[in-house]
OpenMM code with the backbone's topology and positions (N, CA, C; nanometers):
from openmm import Vec3, app, unit

residues = "MET ALA HIS VAL ASN ASP ILE VAL LEU ILE TYR LEU GLU GLU LYS PRO VAL THR PHE ALA ARG ILE GLU ARG ILE ASP PRO ASP VAL LYS PRO GLY TRP PHE ARG VAL LYS LEU PHE LEU LEU GLN LEU PRO LEU GLN SER ALA THR TRP ILE LEU ARG GLU ALA TYR ILE ASN GLY ALA GLU PHE THR MET SER GLY LYS LYS MET ARG MET GLU GLN VAL VAL CYS PRO ASP ASP GLU ALA VAL SER PRO ASP GLY GLN THR ASP GLY GLN PRO ALA PRO ASP PRO ASN THR PRO SER LYS SER THR ASP ALA LYS VAL ILE ASP MET LYS SER LEU LEU LYS LYS ARG".split()
positions = [
    Vec3(17.0556, 14.7027, 11.4167),
    Vec3(17.1016, 14.7307, 11.5166),
    Vec3(17.2488, 14.8154, 11.4770),
    Vec3(17.2585, 14.9347, 11.5534),
    Vec3(17.3756, 15.0033, 11.5329),
    Vec3(17.5141, 14.9779, 11.5353),
    Vec3(17.6098, 15.0142, 11.4370),
    Vec3(17.7375, 14.9066, 11.3810),
    Vec3(17.8633, 15.0242, 11.4291),
    Vec3(17.9621, 14.9564, 11.4429),
    Vec3(18.1101, 15.0013, 11.4671),
    Vec3(18.1288, 15.1107, 11.3796),
    Vec3(18.1851, 15.2580, 11.4153),
    Vec3(18.2197, 15.3560, 11.3338),
    Vec3(18.0141, 15.4339, 11.3181),
    Vec3(17.9076, 15.3850, 11.3409),
    Vec3(17.8200, 15.4872, 11.4048),
    Vec3(17.7942, 15.5689, 11.4908),
    Vec3(17.7346, 15.6874, 11.4700),
    Vec3(17.6763, 15.7795, 11.5261),
    Vec3(17.5401, 15.7804, 11.6323),
    Vec3(17.5708, 15.7621, 11.7468),
    Vec3(17.4597, 15.7564, 11.8187),
    Vec3(17.4099, 15.9108, 11.8891),
    Vec3(17.3171, 15.9371, 11.9183),
    Vec3(17.2652, 16.0508, 12.0550),
    Vec3(17.2350, 15.9634, 12.1562),
    Vec3(17.2888, 16.0165, 12.2799),
    Vec3(17.2701, 15.9529, 12.3367),
    Vec3(17.1595, 16.0282, 12.4619),
    Vec3(17.0291, 15.9910, 12.5046),
    Vec3(16.9332, 16.0809, 12.5752),
    Vec3(16.9480, 16.0080, 12.7434),
    Vec3(16.9272, 16.1155, 12.7738),
    Vec3(16.9439, 16.0833, 12.9429),
    Vec3(16.7745, 16.1525, 12.9895),
    Vec3(16.6776, 16.0650, 13.0516),
    Vec3(16.5883, 16.1134, 13.0940),
    Vec3(16.5044, 16.1816, 12.9962),
    Vec3(16.4856, 16.1291, 12.9075),
    Vec3(16.4274, 16.1766, 12.7465),
    Vec3(16.4818, 16.3059, 12.6925),
    Vec3(16.5827, 16.3567, 12.7528),
    Vec3(16.6517, 16.4861, 12.6948),
    Vec3(16.8012, 16.4144, 12.6482),
    Vec3(16.8254, 16.5333, 12.5018),
    Vec3(16.9826, 16.4154, 12.4203),
    Vec3(17.0562, 16.5314, 12.5439),
    Vec3(17.2163, 16.4420, 12.5305),
    Vec3(17.2919, 16.4749, 12.6187),
    Vec3(17.3906, 16.4735, 12.5256),
    Vec3(17.4767, 16.4230, 12.4307),
    Vec3(17.5810, 16.3717, 12.3600),
    Vec3(17.5616, 16.2938, 12.2552),
    Vec3(17.6528, 16.3190, 12.1473),
    Vec3(17.6747, 16.2184, 12.0618),
    Vec3(17.7946, 16.1202, 12.0816),
    Vec3(17.7461, 16.0220, 12.0323),
    Vec3(17.8928, 15.8752, 12.0688),
    Vec3(17.9303, 15.8420, 11.9797),
    Vec3(18.0186, 15.7889, 11.9490),
    Vec3(18.0483, 15.6941, 11.8338),
    Vec3(18.1039, 15.5699, 11.8491),
    Vec3(18.0225, 15.4590, 11.8236),
    Vec3(18.0518, 15.3114, 11.8465),
    Vec3(18.1950, 15.2717, 11.7933),
    Vec3(18.2790, 15.2747, 11.9026),
    Vec3(18.3959, 15.1802, 11.8795),
    Vec3(18.4233, 15.0568, 11.8431),
    Vec3(18.3472, 14.9954, 11.9199),
    Vec3(18.3847, 14.8451, 11.9563),
    Vec3(18.2510, 14.7931, 11.9810),
    Vec3(18.1634, 14.6854, 11.9483),
    Vec3(18.0571, 14.5856, 11.9937),
    Vec3(18.1595, 14.4272, 12.0210),
    Vec3(18.1327, 14.4137, 12.1408),
    Vec3(18.2101, 14.2901, 12.1734),
    Vec3(18.1301, 14.1778, 12.2303),
    Vec3(18.1148, 14.0510, 12.2359),
    Vec3(18.0056, 13.9782, 12.3175),
    Vec3(18.0845, 14.0085, 12.4508),
    Vec3(17.9340, 13.9725, 12.5635),
    Vec3(18.0098, 13.9973, 12.7239),
    Vec3(18.0021, 13.8676, 12.7463),
    Vec3(18.0449, 13.8228, 12.8873),
    Vec3(18.0356, 13.7036, 12.9571),
    Vec3(17.9170, 13.6556, 12.9409),
    Vec3(17.8302, 13.7253, 12.9500),
    Vec3(17.6841, 13.7232, 12.9841),
    Vec3(17.6069, 13.6918, 12.8498),
    Vec3(17.5361, 13.5849, 12.8275),
    Vec3(17.4719, 13.5572, 12.6658),
    Vec3(17.3682, 13.6519, 12.6378),
    Vec3(17.3546, 13.7010, 12.5210),
    Vec3(17.2796, 13.8148, 12.4999),
    Vec3(17.3260, 13.9556, 12.5301),
    Vec3(17.4582, 13.9713, 12.5722),
    Vec3(17.4722, 14.1095, 12.6579),
    Vec3(17.5887, 14.1295, 12.5388),
    Vec3(17.6506, 14.2564, 12.5237),
    Vec3(17.7657, 14.3327, 12.4473),
    Vec3(17.8167, 14.3779, 12.5057),
    Vec3(17.9160, 14.3984, 12.4888),
    Vec3(18.0323, 14.5380, 12.5562),
    Vec3(18.0501, 14.6185, 12.4588),
    Vec3(17.9742, 14.7353, 12.4700),
    Vec3(17.9902, 14.8916, 12.3853),
    Vec3(18.0981, 14.9788, 12.3852),
    Vec3(18.1741, 14.9963, 12.3418),
    Vec3(18.3368, 15.0981, 12.3605),
    Vec3(18.2225, 15.2303, 12.2772),
    Vec3(18.1817, 15.3208, 12.3795),
    Vec3(18.1696, 15.4710, 12.3021),
    Vec3(18.2513, 15.5508, 12.3415),
    Vec3(18.3094, 15.6462, 12.1841),
    Vec3(18.3579, 15.7496, 12.2109),
    Vec3(18.2642, 15.8833, 12.1806),
    Vec3(18.2472, 15.9524, 12.3392),
    Vec3(18.1959, 16.0536, 12.3476),
    Vec3(18.2442, 16.1588, 12.2789),
    Vec3(18.1281, 16.2251, 12.2070),
    Vec3(18.2195, 16.3249, 12.1375),
    Vec3(18.1329, 16.4408, 12.1736),
    Vec3(18.2184, 16.4668, 12.3093),
    Vec3(18.1897, 16.6367, 12.3739),
    Vec3(18.3932, 16.6849, 12.4840),
    Vec3(18.3500, 16.7303, 12.5108),
    Vec3(18.5155, 16.8206, 12.5701),
    Vec3(18.4254, 16.7756, 12.6897),
    Vec3(18.5268, 16.7353, 12.8227),
    Vec3(18.6468, 16.6604, 12.7067),
    Vec3(18.6503, 16.5404, 12.6957),
    Vec3(18.7200, 16.5360, 12.5787),
    Vec3(18.6827, 16.3836, 12.5161),
    Vec3(18.7124, 16.2361, 12.6066),
    Vec3(18.6337, 16.1353, 12.5943),
    Vec3(18.6620, 16.0474, 12.6686),
    Vec3(18.5772, 15.9458, 12.6314),
    Vec3(18.6357, 15.7931, 12.6327),
    Vec3(18.5633, 15.6941, 12.6044),
    Vec3(18.4725, 15.6632, 12.6928),
    Vec3(18.3709, 15.5642, 12.7124),
    Vec3(18.3125, 15.4909, 12.7839),
    Vec3(18.2696, 15.3444, 12.7387),
    Vec3(18.2523, 15.2595, 12.8088),
    Vec3(18.2551, 15.0673, 12.8003),
    Vec3(18.0852, 15.0746, 12.8388),
    Vec3(17.9959, 15.0632, 12.7650),
    Vec3(17.8859, 14.9748, 12.8247),
    Vec3(17.8329, 14.8613, 12.7927),
    Vec3(17.7772, 14.8018, 12.8860),
    Vec3(17.7677, 14.6089, 12.8992),
    Vec3(17.5726, 14.6535, 12.8478),
    Vec3(17.5350, 14.6224, 12.7486),
    Vec3(17.3933, 14.6151, 12.6546),
    Vec3(17.3627, 14.4944, 12.6004),
    Vec3(17.2640, 14.5345, 12.6183),
    Vec3(17.1350, 14.3984, 12.5021),
    Vec3(17.1435, 14.4588, 12.3604),
    Vec3(17.1003, 14.3696, 12.3089),
    Vec3(17.1078, 14.4273, 12.1601),
    Vec3(16.9910, 14.5087, 12.1411),
    Vec3(16.9101, 14.4414, 12.2075),
    Vec3(16.7462, 14.6001, 12.2104),
    Vec3(16.8030, 14.7324, 12.2432),
    Vec3(16.8819, 14.7785, 12.3245),
    Vec3(16.9662, 14.8604, 12.4199),
    Vec3(17.0176, 14.9353, 12.2781),
    Vec3(17.0981, 14.8486, 12.2083),
    Vec3(17.1805, 14.9236, 12.1193),
    Vec3(17.0951, 14.9429, 12.0119),
    Vec3(16.9753, 14.8839, 11.9997),
    Vec3(16.8888, 14.9115, 11.8465),
    Vec3(16.8076, 15.0374, 11.9014),
    Vec3(16.7968, 15.1287, 12.0730),
    Vec3(16.7411, 15.1865, 12.0437),
    Vec3(16.6300, 15.2019, 12.1717),
    Vec3(16.5821, 15.0506, 12.2667),
    Vec3(16.5105, 15.0865, 12.2958),
    Vec3(16.5721, 15.0991, 12.4720),
    Vec3(16.4302, 15.1579, 12.5465),
    Vec3(16.5123, 15.2407, 12.6890),
    Vec3(16.5496, 15.1339, 12.7909),
    Vec3(16.6690, 15.1735, 12.8464),
    Vec3(16.7266, 15.1371, 12.9442),
    Vec3(16.7501, 15.2051, 13.0564),
    Vec3(16.7987, 15.1494, 13.1839),
    Vec3(16.8183, 15.2338, 13.3196),
    Vec3(17.0059, 15.2348, 13.3441),
    Vec3(17.0325, 15.3439, 13.4011),
    Vec3(17.1534, 15.3165, 13.4554),
    Vec3(17.1541, 15.3961, 13.5575),
    Vec3(17.2021, 15.3808, 13.6580),
    Vec3(17.1667, 15.4207, 13.8385),
    Vec3(17.0699, 15.4935, 13.8545),
    Vec3(16.9367, 15.4153, 13.7917),
    Vec3(16.8294, 15.4468, 13.7892),
    Vec3(16.7810, 15.5427, 13.6721),
    Vec3(16.8299, 15.5882, 13.6111),
    Vec3(16.7913, 15.7358, 13.5293),
    Vec3(16.7750, 15.6542, 13.3496),
    Vec3(16.6735, 15.6888, 13.3305),
    Vec3(16.5876, 15.6394, 13.2232),
    Vec3(16.7535, 15.6883, 13.1247),
    Vec3(16.7682, 15.5743, 13.0384),
    Vec3(16.8295, 15.5815, 12.8735),
    Vec3(16.8182, 15.5419, 12.7660),
    Vec3(16.8779, 15.6317, 12.6715),
    Vec3(16.8333, 15.5278, 12.5297),
    Vec3(16.9440, 15.5985, 12.4365),
    Vec3(16.9701, 15.5151, 12.3331),
    Vec3(17.0608, 15.5403, 12.2291),
    Vec3(17.0162, 15.5623, 12.1055),
    Vec3(17.0104, 15.6709, 12.0426),
    Vec3(16.9839, 15.6384, 11.8610),
    Vec3(17.0454, 15.6764, 11.8028),
    Vec3(17.0137, 15.6096, 11.6870),
    Vec3(17.1725, 15.6055, 11.5615),
    Vec3(17.1187, 15.7187, 11.4909),
    Vec3(17.2522, 15.8198, 11.4486),
    Vec3(17.1865, 15.9372, 11.3873),
    Vec3(17.2514, 15.8632, 11.2210),
    Vec3(17.1359, 15.9285, 11.1585),
    Vec3(17.1669, 15.9129, 11.0211),
    Vec3(17.2092, 16.0348, 10.9601),
    Vec3(17.2921, 16.0733, 10.8661),
    Vec3(17.2780, 16.1995, 10.7372),
    Vec3(17.1805, 16.2180, 10.6905),
    Vec3(17.1077, 16.3331, 10.6744),
    Vec3(17.0356, 16.3757, 10.6200),
    Vec3(17.0645, 16.3802, 10.4862),
    Vec3(16.9666, 16.3334, 10.3692),
    Vec3(16.9874, 16.3706, 10.2328),
    Vec3(17.0038, 16.4900, 10.2065),
    Vec3(17.0399, 16.5321, 10.0738),
    Vec3(17.0779, 16.6660, 10.0480),
    Vec3(16.9832, 16.7892, 10.0647),
    Vec3(16.8257, 16.7356, 10.0533),
    Vec3(16.7146, 16.8190, 10.0857),
    Vec3(16.7628, 16.9261, 10.1939),
    Vec3(16.7083, 17.0233, 10.1793),
    Vec3(16.7242, 17.1171, 10.3154),
    Vec3(16.5796, 17.0753, 10.4004),
    Vec3(16.6381, 17.0911, 10.5335),
    Vec3(16.5483, 17.0175, 10.6186),
    Vec3(16.5393, 17.1493, 10.7171),
    Vec3(16.3736, 17.1478, 10.6978),
    Vec3(16.3412, 17.3028, 10.8299),
    Vec3(16.3959, 17.2719, 11.0148),
    Vec3(16.4294, 17.3556, 11.0709),
    Vec3(16.4291, 17.3380, 11.2165),
    Vec3(16.3101, 17.2529, 11.2974),
    Vec3(16.1828, 17.2243, 11.2182),
    Vec3(16.1216, 17.1580, 11.2732),
    Vec3(16.1488, 16.9898, 11.1756),
    Vec3(16.2712, 16.9810, 11.1794),
    Vec3(16.2849, 16.8849, 11.1128),
    Vec3(16.2325, 16.8332, 10.9693),
    Vec3(16.0988, 16.8993, 10.9064),
    Vec3(16.0811, 16.8299, 10.8184),
    Vec3(16.1384, 16.8690, 10.6409),
    Vec3(16.1191, 16.7797, 10.5879),
    Vec3(16.1844, 16.8296, 10.4114),
    Vec3(16.1266, 16.9118, 10.3711),
    Vec3(16.1673, 17.0552, 10.2476),
    Vec3(16.0518, 17.1333, 10.1732),
    Vec3(16.0798, 17.0283, 10.0525),
    Vec3(16.1555, 16.9476, 10.0224),
    Vec3(16.1600, 16.9030, 9.8898),
    Vec3(16.2815, 17.0115, 9.7873),
    Vec3(16.3060, 17.1034, 9.8603),
    Vec3(16.4051, 17.2068, 9.7796),
    Vec3(16.5323, 17.1330, 9.8020),
    Vec3(16.6482, 17.1160, 9.7073),
    Vec3(16.7598, 17.0905, 9.7548),
    Vec3(16.8275, 17.1865, 9.8543),
    Vec3(16.9270, 17.1636, 9.9173),
    Vec3(16.9996, 17.2359, 9.9926),
    Vec3(17.0603, 17.3165, 9.9648),
    Vec3(17.0672, 17.4862, 9.9871),
    Vec3(17.1586, 17.5697, 9.9257),
    Vec3(17.3192, 17.5699, 9.9313),
    Vec3(17.3808, 17.6054, 9.8535),
    Vec3(17.5312, 17.5577, 9.8043),
    Vec3(17.6039, 17.6582, 9.9149),
    Vec3(17.6631, 17.5754, 9.9740),
    Vec3(17.7570, 17.6941, 10.0757),
    Vec3(17.8195, 17.7658, 10.0125),
    Vec3(17.8898, 17.7714, 9.9098),
    Vec3(17.9738, 17.8441, 9.8504),
    Vec3(17.9391, 17.9724, 9.7879),
    Vec3(17.7896, 17.9769, 9.7895),
    Vec3(17.6954, 18.0707, 9.7038),
    Vec3(17.6819, 18.1861, 9.8018),
    Vec3(17.7485, 18.2855, 9.8112),
    Vec3(17.6862, 18.4096, 9.8947),
    Vec3(17.5044, 18.4086, 9.8795),
    Vec3(17.3945, 18.4077, 10.0078),
    Vec3(17.2846, 18.4442, 10.0660),
    Vec3(17.2643, 18.5503, 9.9814),
    Vec3(17.1323, 18.5703, 9.8919),
    Vec3(17.0443, 18.7283, 9.8785),
    Vec3(17.0565, 18.7924, 9.9622),
    Vec3(16.9747, 18.7301, 10.0877),
    Vec3(16.9398, 18.8375, 10.1937),
    Vec3(17.0743, 18.8780, 10.2744),
    Vec3(17.1440, 18.7954, 10.2505),
    Vec3(17.3038, 18.8739, 10.3617),
    Vec3(17.3908, 18.8950, 10.2838),
    Vec3(17.5189, 18.9637, 10.3247),
    Vec3(17.6537, 18.9938, 10.2345),
    Vec3(17.7697, 18.8723, 10.3078),
    Vec3(17.7375, 18.7468, 10.3175),
    Vec3(17.7842, 18.6766, 10.3349),
    Vec3(17.9335, 18.6441, 10.2381),
    Vec3(18.0205, 18.6382, 10.2817),
    Vec3(18.1432, 18.5972, 10.2651),
    Vec3(18.2234, 18.4879, 10.3031),
    Vec3(18.2741, 18.4208, 10.1830),
    Vec3(18.3448, 18.3007, 10.2374),
    Vec3(18.4937, 18.3262, 10.2473),
    Vec3(18.5383, 18.3001, 10.4152),
    Vec3(18.6594, 18.3415, 10.4566),
    Vec3(18.7954, 18.1709, 10.4172),
    Vec3(18.9195, 18.2380, 10.3290),
    Vec3(19.0113, 18.1446, 10.3404),
    Vec3(19.0503, 18.0998, 10.4712),
    Vec3(19.0425, 17.9483, 10.5457),
    Vec3(19.1037, 17.9473, 10.6632),
    Vec3(19.2814, 17.9923, 10.6188),
    Vec3(19.3044, 17.9181, 10.5357),
    Vec3(19.4504, 17.8833, 10.4843),
    Vec3(19.5449, 18.0211, 10.4749),
    Vec3(19.4589, 18.1154, 10.4347),
    Vec3(19.5272, 18.2400, 10.4201),
    Vec3(19.5412, 18.3279, 10.5806),
    Vec3(19.4833, 18.2361, 10.6766),
    Vec3(19.4189, 18.3317, 10.7509),
    Vec3(19.5797, 18.2660, 10.8476),
    Vec3(19.5578, 18.1524, 10.8881),
    Vec3(19.6728, 18.0684, 10.9056),
    Vec3(19.8563, 18.1458, 10.8766),
    Vec3(19.8526, 18.1403, 10.7912),
    Vec3(19.9795, 18.2184, 10.7092),
    Vec3(20.0304, 18.3153, 10.7508),
    Vec3(19.9299, 18.4110, 10.7875),
    Vec3(19.9695, 18.5198, 10.8399),
    Vec3(20.0381, 18.5184, 11.0134),
    Vec3(20.0289, 18.4126, 11.0468),
    Vec3(20.1144, 18.4022, 11.2094),
    Vec3(20.2369, 18.3499, 11.1855),
] * unit.nanometer
topology = app.Topology()
chain = topology.addChain("A")
for resn in residues:
    res = topology.addResidue(resn, chain)
    for name in ("N", "CA", "C"):
        topology.addAtom(name, app.Element.getBySymbol(name[0]), res)
């Protein structure tokens, strides 16, 4: 089951629409149901409280206003590089502080930019 402070990806009609952080999970008055407070990570920032069964919190599909919905817990990938199709190639991820050999990428010091103002 997803827990408080976990990040979930919310799907609407099988399409991912937003990420959310679970703020609270409290039992509802109906047995087997929970009040799940979500902090939606989108603009504008907002929160929502959904009343869900444990299976729905675990990723089972449910409906809301006749629309298919589901939540999927997001897990941070390992330090291995991940290709666009989601497959790992077994190689460690490149160091973000090392410029790429194929480009002339530069590290920009954000503190120095802020001091100029």
